[in-house]
C-alpha atoms as one frame of an Amber mdcrd trajectory, in Angstrom:
protein
  88.956  98.319  98.903  85.560  99.594 100.010  83.574  96.973 101.785  79.757
  97.067 103.676  77.946 100.246 105.253  80.739 102.461 104.385  81.346 101.508
 100.570  76.859 101.551 100.316  77.246 105.101 102.085  79.493 106.204  99.482
  77.570 104.777  96.662  74.282 107.090  98.142  76.056 109.990  98.087  77.023
 109.160  94.141  73.385 108.856  93.769  72.657 111.990  95.428  74.835 114.065
  92.893  73.662 111.963  90.130  70.095 112.347  90.832  71.122 116.455  91.682
  71.618 116.680  87.939  75.693 116.693  87.943  76.441 113.510  85.843  79.953
 114.250  84.705  81.739 111.209  86.795  84.470 113.292  87.634  82.545 116.381
  88.371  81.209 114.186  91.322  84.837 113.151  92.026  86.182 116.972  92.465
  83.045 118.214  94.136  83.547 114.993  97.265  87.144 115.211  96.976  86.749
 119.875  97.577  83.806 118.693 100.166  86.441 115.922 102.183  88.997 118.423
 102.162  87.118 121.488 103.973  85.894 118.693 106.260  89.640 117.532 107.188
  90.854 121.274 107.033  88.432 121.699 110.439  90.266 118.305 111.813  93.545
 119.153 110.983  93.516 122.822 112.526  91.706 120.918 116.035  94.625 118.732
 116.117  97.068 120.917 115.614  95.446 123.340 118.467  95.062 120.390 120.736
  98.666 119.142 120.467  99.924 123.209 120.251  98.313 123.235 123.899  99.771
 120.134 125.193 103.475 121.491 124.145 102.470 124.785 125.197 103.233 126.589
 122.144 101.734 129.248 120.038  99.343 128.781 117.902  97.326 131.159 115.263
  94.438 129.439 113.445  93.792 128.706 109.823  90.548 130.091 110.639  91.136
 132.922 112.441  88.343 135.120 111.064  87.064 132.776 108.888  85.406 130.477
 111.831  82.471 130.202 109.685  84.125 128.302 106.960  85.273 125.491 109.648
  82.619 122.166 108.747  81.440 122.125 112.283  80.143 125.556 112.116  78.155
 125.505 108.818  77.142 122.468 109.187  74.239 123.287 111.566  72.754 126.310
 109.112  69.924 126.095 107.185  70.489 125.147 103.436  70.330 128.281 102.281
  72.693 130.000 104.355  75.050 126.636 104.346  74.685 127.094  99.734  75.295
 130.992 100.380  78.550 130.828 102.539  80.028 127.787 100.365  79.647 129.908
  96.759  80.826 133.692  99.027  83.665 132.517 101.385  84.298 128.838 101.885
  85.390 128.057  98.392  87.590 131.415  97.889  89.179 130.931 101.105  90.383
 127.144 100.467  91.719 129.007  96.819  93.225 131.273  99.020  94.399 129.422
 102.151  98.791 129.689 100.703  97.569 132.972 100.376 100.954 133.192  97.615
  99.951 132.675  93.983 103.293 130.951  93.400 102.316 128.225  95.227 101.772
 124.571  94.080  98.775 124.322  96.083  97.284 127.551  94.077  97.792 126.607
  91.265  95.253 123.235  91.412  92.773 124.919  93.513  92.588 128.561  91.540
  90.623 127.199  89.453  88.396 124.819  91.873  84.363 125.791  90.999  81.992
 124.700  93.213  79.224 123.343  91.561  76.340 121.606  93.412  73.531 123.390
  91.899  70.816 124.044  94.326  70.910 124.630  98.527  69.023 121.017  99.308
  71.286 119.330  97.780  74.251 120.472  99.163  72.304 119.578 102.577  71.681
 116.277 101.708  75.414 115.842 100.722  76.764 117.377 103.855  75.134 115.422
 106.336  75.831 112.408 104.563  78.722 113.111 104.393  79.144 113.669 108.309
  77.433 109.909 108.581  80.915 108.802 106.099  83.086 110.015 108.414  81.369
 109.312 112.033  82.154 105.425 109.770  85.427 105.857 109.220  86.020 106.874
 112.596  85.322 103.234 113.693  88.209 101.674 111.673  90.869 104.692 112.353
  93.527 101.868 111.755  92.484 101.074 107.920  93.527 103.656 105.199  89.953
 104.456 104.584  90.081 107.656 102.934  92.189 106.173 100.748  89.973 103.090
 100.145  87.087 105.909  99.868  89.369 107.542  96.342  89.706 103.685  95.418
  86.527 103.744  95.302  85.720 106.971  93.671  88.311 106.370  90.870  86.410
 102.695  89.968  83.794 104.277  89.186  84.935 106.504  86.451  85.673 103.724
  84.481  89.709 104.611  83.890  91.606 103.482  86.377  93.596 101.309  84.857
  93.902 102.653  81.076  96.899 104.465  82.304  98.179 102.028  85.277  96.492
 104.235  87.531  96.210 101.084  90.105  96.184 102.374  93.704  98.773 100.639
  95.718  97.622  98.631  99.077  98.359 100.920 101.772 100.431  97.945 103.874
 102.400  97.349 100.606 103.604 101.273 100.679 103.931 101.229 104.623 106.053
  97.861 104.010 108.147  99.808 101.477 108.657 102.879 103.627 109.990 100.965
 106.409 112.142  99.000 104.042 113.694 102.305 103.337 113.868 104.041 106.548
 113.481 107.639 105.329 115.149 110.102 107.874 114.350 113.997 109.150 117.431
 115.121 106.414 116.143 113.157 103.211 114.706 114.717 100.186 111.908 112.065
  98.963 110.087 112.261  95.302 107.057 109.835  93.858 107.621 110.739  90.110
 104.231 109.055  89.316 101.899 110.321  92.760  98.436 110.218  91.544  96.924
 110.039  95.270 100.067 110.438  97.318  99.898 107.672  98.935 103.882 107.070
  99.042 104.261 110.514 100.061 101.586 110.864 102.706 103.166 107.024 104.405
 106.622 108.662 104.282 105.637 111.004 106.335 103.654 109.723 108.582 106.708
 106.850 109.015 108.776 110.015 109.602 106.178 111.679 112.436 105.910 108.226
 114.344 110.112 107.371 114.136 111.321 110.776 114.644 108.992 113.136 115.606
 111.165 115.176 118.008 114.188 115.087 115.783 112.108 117.050 113.197 109.200
 119.254 114.591 111.802 120.475 117.777 114.339 121.881 115.425 112.961 124.400
 113.042 115.472 123.962 110.067 114.188 120.168 109.843 110.342 121.207 110.809
 110.543 123.346 108.075 112.111 120.871 105.384 109.640 118.520 106.337 106.911
 121.349 105.971 108.151 122.788 102.825 111.133 121.010 100.849 111.336 117.408
 101.473 107.911 116.210  99.741 107.949 115.714  95.971 105.233 114.489  93.496
 104.332 114.555  89.808 101.596 113.115  87.653  99.975 113.796  84.082  96.677
 113.397  85.892  94.857 116.937  87.271  92.333 115.494  89.607  95.009 113.367
  91.040  97.218 116.478  91.679  94.293 117.596  93.668  93.660 114.714  95.430
  97.460 114.346  96.597  97.558 117.643  97.560  94.756 117.791  99.446  96.276
 114.654 101.014  99.073 115.843 102.063  97.778 118.979 103.092  95.275 117.093
 105.709  98.331 114.629 106.539 100.017 118.329 108.051 102.625 118.885 105.346
 101.936 122.373 105.182 103.055 122.516 101.433 103.980 119.897  99.445 105.568
 119.886  96.217 102.696 118.382  94.279 103.548 119.585  89.913 102.235 118.510
  86.285 104.853 116.490  85.121 105.011 114.371  82.041 108.098 112.463  84.221
 109.487 110.470  81.513 109.707 113.860  78.969 112.421 116.088  78.056 110.854
 119.448  80.471 111.494 116.986  83.414 115.825 118.497  83.513 115.987 116.323
  87.359 119.063 115.118  88.355 121.018 114.097  91.124 118.120 115.947  93.173
 116.073 113.383  95.395 117.534 111.015  98.517 114.908 109.095  98.282 112.067
 107.556  95.396 109.619 105.467  96.368 107.575 104.709  93.358 104.474 101.957
  91.681 105.322 104.133  88.268 102.345 102.970  85.776 102.913  99.651  83.798
 101.345 100.904  80.503  99.809 103.418  79.183 100.479 105.530  75.783 103.855
 107.191  75.470 104.896 109.716  73.152 108.139 108.338  71.740 109.019 112.214
  70.638 108.379 113.632  73.929 111.035 110.932  75.680 114.040 112.051  77.817
 117.360 111.270  75.470 119.247 110.507  78.330 116.687 108.010  79.816 116.934
 106.208  75.799 120.999 106.278  76.173 119.975 103.561  79.414 117.401 101.827
  77.680 116.188 102.300  74.004 112.504 101.349  74.668 109.279 102.536  74.581
 108.588 100.854  77.839 107.362 103.015  80.224 108.371 100.496  83.422 111.715
 100.720  81.988 112.450 104.085  81.663 111.340 104.465  84.734 114.124 102.140
  86.552 115.988 104.742  84.351 114.568 108.177  85.402 114.901 106.812  88.810
 118.517 106.690  88.941 119.078 110.214  86.878 116.674 112.147  89.377 118.757
 110.116  92.514 121.755 111.601  93.978 124.787 109.596  94.743 123.765 107.315
  97.501 120.190 107.952  96.998 117.836 105.111  97.476 114.573 103.885  95.729
 111.907 101.401  96.707 109.981 100.493  93.838 107.265  98.303  92.014 107.899
  96.863  88.680 106.068  93.825  86.460 107.872  90.753  86.671 108.357  91.282
  82.629 111.087  93.254  84.093 112.819  90.716  86.005 113.257  88.186  83.564
 112.121  90.211  80.206 115.140  88.752  77.222 114.717  91.976  75.015 118.000
  93.853  74.627 116.378  97.325  76.533 115.311  94.718  79.535 119.018  93.391
  79.972 120.381  96.921  79.535 118.106  97.962  83.043 119.432  95.334  84.614
 123.080  95.060  83.667 122.909  99.220  84.466 121.390  98.569  88.034 123.532
  95.536  89.085 127.238  96.582  87.151 127.085 100.970  87.943 124.647 100.310
  91.292 124.633  98.435  93.797 121.193  96.451  93.483 119.954  95.661  97.555
 117.027  93.284  97.031 114.401  91.949  95.031 111.008  90.749  96.262 109.063
  88.534  94.596 105.129  89.702  95.339 101.755  87.176  94.523  99.894  88.402
  91.674  96.829  89.223  94.133  98.178  91.901  95.316  96.256  93.978  93.271
  93.082  92.530  93.301  90.172  93.398  91.990  91.741  95.868  89.997  94.697
  93.581  88.484  96.543  90.326  88.619  99.474  91.281  87.427 102.343  89.625
  89.139 104.852  92.569  90.658 107.592  92.532  92.560 109.642  95.257  94.451
 113.241  96.666  93.518 115.654  97.950  96.427 118.244 100.262  94.627 121.022
 102.464  95.866 122.495 104.893  92.980 126.174 104.675  93.223 128.061 104.957
  89.985 130.342 102.430  89.894 128.774  99.738  91.430 128.666  98.140  94.157
 126.819  94.965  93.796 128.250  91.643  95.552 125.037  89.839  96.147 121.513
  90.631  95.185 118.851  89.374  98.583 115.462  87.347  97.565 112.543  86.677
  99.280 109.653  85.406  97.346 106.646  86.537  99.112 103.804  84.151  99.203
 101.083  85.942 101.642 100.184  89.763 102.581  97.816  89.135 105.182  94.862
  89.454 102.906  93.466  86.840 100.725  94.961  86.696  97.321  91.274  86.593
  95.393  88.574  89.809  94.815  87.324  89.479  97.957  90.908  90.353  99.617
  89.764  89.463 103.009  91.814  89.257 106.231  94.079  86.010 106.794  96.609
  84.785 109.548  99.136  84.450 106.828 101.556  87.299 106.145 105.228  87.789
 105.676 105.655  91.215 105.630 106.804  91.704 109.266 109.515  88.962 108.519
 110.475  90.641 104.996 111.033  93.562 106.750 112.792  92.197 110.002 114.873
  89.796 108.062 116.087  92.962 105.522 117.061  95.334 108.174 119.663  91.907
 109.762 120.777  91.349 106.335 123.924  89.363 108.112 122.013  87.243 109.258
 120.902  85.623 106.278 124.004  84.273 104.788 123.411  80.888 105.811 120.233
  80.702 104.297 119.330  77.742 102.043 118.390  78.480  98.501 115.144  76.428
  99.621 113.619  78.981 102.088 112.174  82.096 101.480 115.160  84.078 101.521
 118.313  84.166 100.125 121.396  85.505  98.558 122.702  85.116  94.940 125.571
  86.727  94.001 126.356  89.397  91.566 128.581  86.539  89.406 125.660  84.588
  89.300 123.384  86.819  88.096 125.308  88.191  85.151 126.002  84.729  84.277
 122.445  84.488  83.711 121.638  87.493  81.531 120.720  89.629  84.791 117.874
  87.677  84.939 116.480  88.446  88.072 113.311  86.508  88.593 113.593  84.396
  91.935 112.561  80.667  90.530 116.117  81.666  88.698 118.160  81.119  92.261
 115.568  79.171  93.935 116.110  75.532  95.170 112.808  73.489  94.961 113.313
  70.346  97.450 111.072  67.513  95.924 110.104  64.751  98.306 109.579  61.374
  96.708 106.100  60.234  96.878 105.720  56.533  96.743 102.590  54.879  94.268
 101.183  52.197  93.669 102.037  49.493  91.218 100.556  48.828  88.148  98.952
  46.012  88.932  97.940  47.307  92.358  95.870  50.204  90.247  94.164  47.575
  87.597  93.230  45.121  90.280  91.736  48.371  92.074  89.644  49.430  89.115
  88.541  45.586  88.617  87.036  45.911  92.204  85.343  49.473  91.798  84.183
  48.061  88.229  82.525  44.883  90.133  80.815  47.022  92.795  79.305  49.138
  90.212  78.302  46.346  87.951  77.024  44.652  91.495  74.300  48.295  92.245
  73.554  48.334  88.686  72.054  44.751  88.978  70.567  45.141  92.214  68.898
  48.719  91.304  67.458  47.241  87.790  66.141  44.476  89.954  64.510  46.659
  91.937  62.681  48.559  89.036  61.730  45.280  87.080  59.964  43.938  90.910
């Protein structure tokens, strides 16, 4: 979440839009998103040019013959000239950036409209955004761009209505590291929002397998065109998501409008990795739910249907890490039990990580867990690894301030060396539970069902001693009152 100076600067820009005549919050978010994208294109192009120069590789700038569309160029122009350029050249340029009218990018940028009403307002906003980027540069470690989107969405007063809570970046990063995607993987988030899981997966692959991907023509083409897929039902989110992917170096992300749970989604056995935080609530048209999903668990609960969907969309051998509300882990309805049974009996459930309820604060206080599983179609679960995560490096109140306690490095280290977990006791943060034991408990996956609590004996004073102490206190109070009364009467 945004704090301090950066938050103030974003709020000031919001106020500029408002006083300048743009009072629809959704319009403000869209216009700011376009301007951020235009700014980031310039930086991304400069970074690619620098990288190509170092590697002695040829590079053609995306701004070739359109130098005036660079943020670093037009920002210094007079207000009238900048405004004319934005209307006549810059917006047409970003709308046609891919050239291919059938590309996903064109679908969502094709109807982009420049709505800032006056040259003076545009000039003020551009200057203010320069100031924002200067502030962002002071904290390169944080996902400040994601935080800005989150802050803007909170102003729409619709965040959360459809379960749209942005997943904290450090939780996304942990999930990506746990799955360790490879250069040949095909990665999907069927409820992608601003594409946080896809962006982080791309960044992780760059850090871990840079030479494997970018020194290999086929793998580089796969990375840019066929590795990342994201679906959502919110067009603003899709625009933001597509821009987010492109400014993070993925040239042609497959970000599409789709109701993933409907029968219009026919994806089956297509992806090798799914990373997601699907909606936990929201309206759902029962008539449009894919019959395939209802066969696995007959329910209208989106969190259960998404689990069935993940299993269908994964290739055999494909893996998933997803966030679920705690109710999925222990719910006693037939639908709850059937989806857990499907994961355990017909596939391989690997891990259940229980997270503290403060992880999604200040936007939600819901308790959640992470499920990690592999689609096998024939079973394979013999034991499940549980981890009781108690801290994530931030306070668990609404402030979410940095703290020293952080289980995330321990979770990653232990998951990557599960053989060493065999001897862990049930009183420790992590341990194994057998499949048979879980089945006997109605496939309950709540950690408290299997965790053992160590009770340390505490010796209390006898009742006689307590009564004596109370009498002593009573005498002291009485003596004090007598002394006070004498002072008042004296």
